[in-house]
C-alpha positions in Angstrom: 0.0 0.0 0.0 1.3 3.5 -0.9 2.0 5.8 2.1 0.1 9.0 1.2 2.2 11.1 3.6 5.4 9.8 2.0 4.1 10.4 -1.5 2.9 14.0 -0.6 6.3 14.7 1.0 8.1 13.4 -2.1 6.0 15.5 -4.5 6.3 18.7 -2.4 10.0 18.2 -2.0 10.4 17.8 -5.8 8.4 20.9 -6.4 10.5 22.9 -3.9 13.7 21.6 -5.4 12.6 22.6 -8.8 11.7 26.1 -7.5 15.1 26.5 -5.9 16.8 25.3 -9.1 14.8 27.9 -11.1 15.8 30.6 -8.6 19.4 29.6 -8.8 19.3 29.7 -12.6 17.8 33.2 -12.5 20.6 34.4 -10.2 23.3 32.9 -12.4 21.7 34.5 -15.5 22.2 38.0 -14.1 24.5 39.9 -16.3 26.9 42.8 -15.7 24.2 45.1 -17.3 22.3 45.0 -14.0 25.0 47.0 -12.3 26.0 50.6 -12.1 28.7 52.7 -10.5 28.5 56.1 -9.0 30.5 58.4 -11.3 33.5 60.4 -10.2 31.6 63.6 -10.9 28.3 62.6 -9.3 26.8 61.0 -12.4 25.8 57.4 -12.7 27.6 54.9 -14.9 25.0 52.3 -15.8 26.5 49.2 -17.5 23.1 48.7 -19.2 23.8 51.8 -21.2 26.6 49.7 -22.9 24.6 46.5 -23.4 25.8 44.6 -26.4 29.3 46.1 -26.2 32.4 44.6 -24.5 33.3 46.4 -21.3 36.7 46.4 -19.7 36.2 47.2 -15.9 39.5 48.1 -14.3 40.1 48.9 -10.6 42.5 51.8 -10.6 44.7 53.7 -8.1 46.5 57.0 -8.4 49.6 56.1 -6.4 50.4 52.6 -7.6 53.3 51.3 -9.6 50.7 50.2 -12.2 49.2 53.8 -12.4 51.0 54.3 -15.8 48.6 51.7 -17.2 46.1 54.6 -17.4 48.1 55.5 -20.5 47.6 52.1 -22.0 44.0 52.0 -21.1 43.5 55.4 -22.9 45.4 54.0 -25.9 43.2 50.9 -26.0 40.1 53.0 -25.6 41.2 55.4 -28.4 41.9 52.5 -30.7 38.8 50.4 -30.1 36.0 52.7 -28.8 34.6 53.2 -32.3 34.4 49.4 -32.7 32.3 49.2 -29.6 34.7 48.8 -26.6 33.8 50.6 -23.4 36.3 51.0 -20.6 35.3 52.0 -17.0 38.0 52.9 -14.5 37.0 52.1 -10.9 39.3 53.8 -8.4 39.8 51.8 -5.2 41.8 52.2 -2.0 41.6 48.5 -1.2 45.2 47.6 -2.1 48.0 49.4 -0.3 45.9 52.5 0.4 47.1 53.7 -3.0 44.0 55.8 -3.7 43.8 57.9 -0.6 42.5 61.1 -2.2 39.0 62.3 -3.0 37.3 63.0 -6.4 39.4 66.1 -7.1 42.7 64.2 -6.6 41.5 61.2 -8.6 40.3 63.5 -11.4 43.7 65.3 -11.4 45.6 62.1 -12.0 43.1 60.4 -14.4 42.1 63.3 -16.5 44.8 65.9 -15.9 47.9 63.7 -16.0 46.8 60.9 -18.3 44.1 62.5 -20.3 41.6 59.8 -19.7 38.4 60.2 -21.7 36.6 57.0 -20.7 34.2 57.0 -17.7 35.8 57.0 -14.2 33.7 55.8 -11.2 33.8 57.3 -7.7 36.1 55.5 -5.3 34.7 52.0 -4.8 35.3 49.0 -2.6 36.3 46.1 -4.9 37.1 43.3 -2.4 35.7 41.7 0.7 32.2 41.7 2.2 31.6 45.4 1.4 32.6 45.1 -2.2 30.5 46.8 -4.8 27.8 44.4 -6.2 29.6 44.1 -9.6 32.7 42.9 -7.9 30.7 40.4 -5.8 29.0 39.1 -9.0 32.4 38.8 -10.7 33.9 37.0 -7.7 31.0 34.5 -7.8 31.4 34.0 -11.6 35.2 33.7 -11.4 36.3 32.9 -7.8 39.8 32.1 -8.8 40.3 35.4 -10.6 39.7 37.9 -7.8 41.5 41.3 -7.8 44.7 40.9 -5.9 46.0 44.4 -6.6 45.2 47.6 -8.5 44.6 47.5 -12.3 42.9 44.1 -12.3 40.9 43.9 -15.5 37.5 42.2 -16.0 36.3 41.9 -19.6 32.6 41.7 -19.9 31.5 40.2 -23.2 28.8 41.5 -25.5 26.4 39.0 -23.8 27.0 40.7 -20.4 28.9 37.8 -18.9 32.6 37.7 -18.0 34.6 36.9 -21.1 38.1 37.1 -19.6 40.1 38.4 -16.7 43.6 39.9 -16.6 45.8 40.3 -13.6 47.3 43.6 -12.7 50.6 43.0 -14.4 49.0 42.4 -17.8 49.3 45.7 -19.6 46.2 47.0 -21.4 47.9 47.0 -24.8 49.2 43.4 -24.2 48.3 41.1 -27.1 46.2 38.9 -24.8 44.0 41.8 -23.8 43.7 43.1 -27.4 42.9 39.6 -28.7 40.2 39.0 -26.1 38.7 42.4 -26.7 38.7 41.9 -30.5 37.1 38.5 -30.0 34.4 40.1 -27.9 33.8 42.8 -30.4 33.3 40.4 -33.2 31.2 37.9 -31.2 27.7 37.7 -32.7 
């Protein structure tokens, strides 16, 4: 004889598991386009505004040995922006306290010294429990590729998912970065 209580428990448990599975799939389907950053000048940098374009998100710092990479980021931006690339600089003081200044000091370095013309966010936390939601999302998607220092680069593909990750020591004009960006630009 069939135990009705056991049958009901099994059916309800299966339905609950399916609901949890659907909820997990919805979370994993979230793209980078669901995030935005406060802009350096008080505006909002919405990644959704760049949907369908590859986006290179780089945590930056003004007093870092890698700060000269701003020049390479600007060169990459100048070369590929007309083909669809977006670059967003995200100043962070998380590594070595190398971004201690406020918006004016960050602006002086990024725009004044390096002539940056791509969007720069306001100072942002990129690691740990207080990290910006984009960085938490990226950490969940690529847990082995977390920022370990300034100028860590996440490449978001045209589909809104992480396409590649580059450590701080990989220069923006490195062949690996340019190849990954070109591949993302040409992706259907």
